[in-house]
C-alpha beads as a LAMMPS data file, in Angstrom:
LAMMPS data file: protein, C-alpha beads

101 atoms
100 bonds

1 atom types
1 bond types

-500.0 500.0 xlo xhi
-500.0 500.0 ylo yhi
-500.0 500.0 zlo zhi

Masses

1 110.0

Atoms # bond

1 1 1 -182.346 -31.345 -57.338
2 1 1 -183.584 -34.460 -55.505
3 1 1 -184.171 -36.254 -58.785
4 1 1 -180.636 -35.512 -59.928
5 1 1 -179.237 -36.859 -56.624
6 1 1 -181.371 -40.002 -56.866
7 1 1 -180.181 -40.631 -60.439
8 1 1 -176.540 -40.294 -59.325
9 1 1 -177.179 -42.613 -56.354
10 1 1 -178.939 -45.077 -58.633
11 1 1 -176.002 -45.018 -61.081
12 1 1 -173.576 -45.544 -58.221
13 1 1 -175.616 -48.454 -56.869
14 1 1 -175.783 -50.008 -60.354
15 1 1 -172.007 -49.725 -60.668
16 1 1 -171.609 -51.386 -57.261
17 1 1 -173.990 -54.194 -58.266
18 1 1 -172.147 -54.723 -61.562
19 1 1 -168.804 -54.818 -59.710
20 1 1 -170.220 -57.323 -57.185
21 1 1 -171.608 -59.485 -59.995
22 1 1 -168.229 -59.375 -61.745
23 1 1 -166.468 -60.465 -58.539
24 1 1 -169.015 -63.249 -58.006
25 1 1 -168.441 -64.498 -61.554
26 1 1 -164.683 -64.461 -60.985
27 1 1 -165.008 -66.314 -57.659
28 1 1 -167.387 -68.842 -59.185
29 1 1 -165.054 -69.420 -62.122
30 1 1 -162.081 -69.940 -59.806
31 1 1 -164.124 -72.314 -57.632
32 1 1 -165.217 -74.342 -60.640
33 1 1 -161.605 -74.529 -61.836
34 1 1 -160.547 -75.906 -58.441
35 1 1 -163.404 -78.423 -58.507
36 1 1 -162.380 -79.530 -62.021
37 1 1 -158.777 -79.991 -60.889
38 1 1 -159.909 -81.912 -57.824
39 1 1 -162.156 -84.144 -59.942
40 1 1 -159.308 -84.786 -62.365
41 1 1 -157.036 -85.784 -59.470
42 1 1 -159.725 -88.067 -58.006
43 1 1 -160.336 -89.709 -61.396
44 1 1 -156.597 -90.410 -61.699
45 1 1 -156.518 -91.826 -58.172
46 1 1 -159.552 -94.030 -58.871
47 1 1 -158.002 -95.261 -62.125
48 1 1 -154.778 -96.181 -60.307
49 1 1 -156.695 -97.919 -57.528
50 1 1 -158.770 -99.860 -60.056
51 1 1 -155.612 -100.968 -61.879
52 1 1 -154.120 -102.230 -58.600
53 1 1 -157.320 -104.054 -57.647
54 1 1 -157.495 -105.745 -61.047
55 1 1 -153.803 -106.631 -60.854
56 1 1 -154.170 -108.100 -57.361
57 1 1 -157.289 -110.021 -58.345
58 1 1 -155.373 -111.515 -61.258
59 1 1 -152.506 -112.470 -58.965
60 1 1 -154.932 -113.944 -56.430
61 1 1 -156.590 -116.045 -59.150
62 1 1 -153.192 -117.255 -60.326
63 1 1 -152.174 -118.031 -56.749
64 1 1 -155.418 -119.974 -56.144
65 1 1 -154.829 -121.954 -59.332
66 1 1 -151.272 -122.806 -58.236
67 1 1 -152.497 -123.959 -54.807
68 1 1 -155.167 -126.175 -56.361
69 1 1 -152.593 -127.562 -58.786
70 1 1 -150.201 -128.379 -55.927
71 1 1 -153.017 -130.025 -53.954
72 1 1 -153.872 -132.293 -56.899
73 1 1 -150.211 -133.080 -57.494
74 1 1 -149.760 -133.961 -53.826
75 1 1 -152.844 -136.203 -53.938
76 1 1 -151.423 -138.097 -56.914
77 1 1 -148.071 -138.445 -55.167
78 1 1 -149.782 -139.714 -52.018
79 1 1 -151.783 -142.313 -53.950
80 1 1 -148.637 -143.320 -55.821
81 1 1 -146.751 -143.810 -52.565
82 1 1 -149.632 -145.773 -51.030
83 1 1 -149.957 -148.084 -54.003
84 1 1 -146.193 -148.288 -54.419
85 1 1 -145.668 -149.100 -50.754
86 1 1 -148.433 -151.694 -50.756
87 1 1 -147.006 -153.197 -53.929
88 1 1 -143.526 -153.268 -52.374
89 1 1 -144.936 -154.848 -49.210
90 1 1 -146.713 -157.479 -51.288
91 1 1 -143.476 -158.193 -53.186
92 1 1 -141.478 -158.520 -49.947
93 1 1 -144.117 -160.825 -48.469
94 1 1 -144.108 -162.901 -51.651
95 1 1 -140.308 -163.222 -51.527
96 1 1 -140.413 -164.189 -47.817
97 1 1 -143.131 -166.763 -48.500
98 1 1 -141.080 -168.257 -51.329
99 1 1 -137.980 -168.414 -49.111
100 1 1 -139.897 -170.138 -46.340
101 1 1 -141.292 -172.852 -48.642

Bonds

1 1 1 2
2 1 2 3
3 1 3 4
4 1 4 5
5 1 5 6
6 1 6 7
7 1 7 8
8 1 8 9
9 1 9 10
10 1 10 11
11 1 11 12
12 1 12 13
13 1 13 14
14 1 14 15
15 1 15 16
16 1 16 17
17 1 17 18
18 1 18 19
19 1 19 20
20 1 20 21
21 1 21 22
22 1 22 23
23 1 23 24
24 1 24 25
25 1 25 26
26 1 26 27
27 1 27 28
28 1 28 29
29 1 29 30
30 1 30 31
31 1 31 32
32 1 32 33
33 1 33 34
34 1 34 35
35 1 35 36
36 1 36 37
37 1 37 38
38 1 38 39
39 1 39 40
40 1 40 41
41 1 41 42
42 1 42 43
43 1 43 44
44 1 44 45
45 1 45 46
46 1 46 47
47 1 47 48
48 1 48 49
49 1 49 50
50 1 50 51
51 1 51 52
52 1 52 53
53 1 53 54
54 1 54 55
55 1 55 56
56 1 56 57
57 1 57 58
58 1 58 59
59 1 59 60
60 1 60 61
61 1 61 62
62 1 62 63
63 1 63 64
64 1 64 65
65 1 65 66
66 1 66 67
67 1 67 68
68 1 68 69
69 1 69 70
70 1 70 71
71 1 71 72
72 1 72 73
73 1 73 74
74 1 74 75
75 1 75 76
76 1 76 77
77 1 77 78
78 1 78 79
79 1 79 80
80 1 80 81
81 1 81 82
82 1 82 83
83 1 83 84
84 1 84 85
85 1 85 86
86 1 86 87
87 1 87 88
88 1 88 89
89 1 89 90
90 1 90 91
91 1 91 92
92 1 92 93
93 1 93 94
94 1 94 95
95 1 95 96
96 1 96 97
97 1 97 98
98 1 98 99
99 1 99 100
100 1 100 101
């Protein structure tokens, strides 16, 4: 009689273990699905952030180029005004000198 009871208890415990293992598998599967979804979302976020960084870097490079271009243009204008003004001053002085003579 004891052996029969132990066999029934053993069968019951095995069924409980199998049920627990089945629940663990289900929980693990659901957890992995959530992790996969989270990873997918993070990859999308990272891709969008990378696109924005690349876009802003491109705009910054373009902006830097435009600033350098304006600086060079302003330098040429300044030299042109200096030489033009000195040339105009020399012309005015030459005219005054000719009028005085």
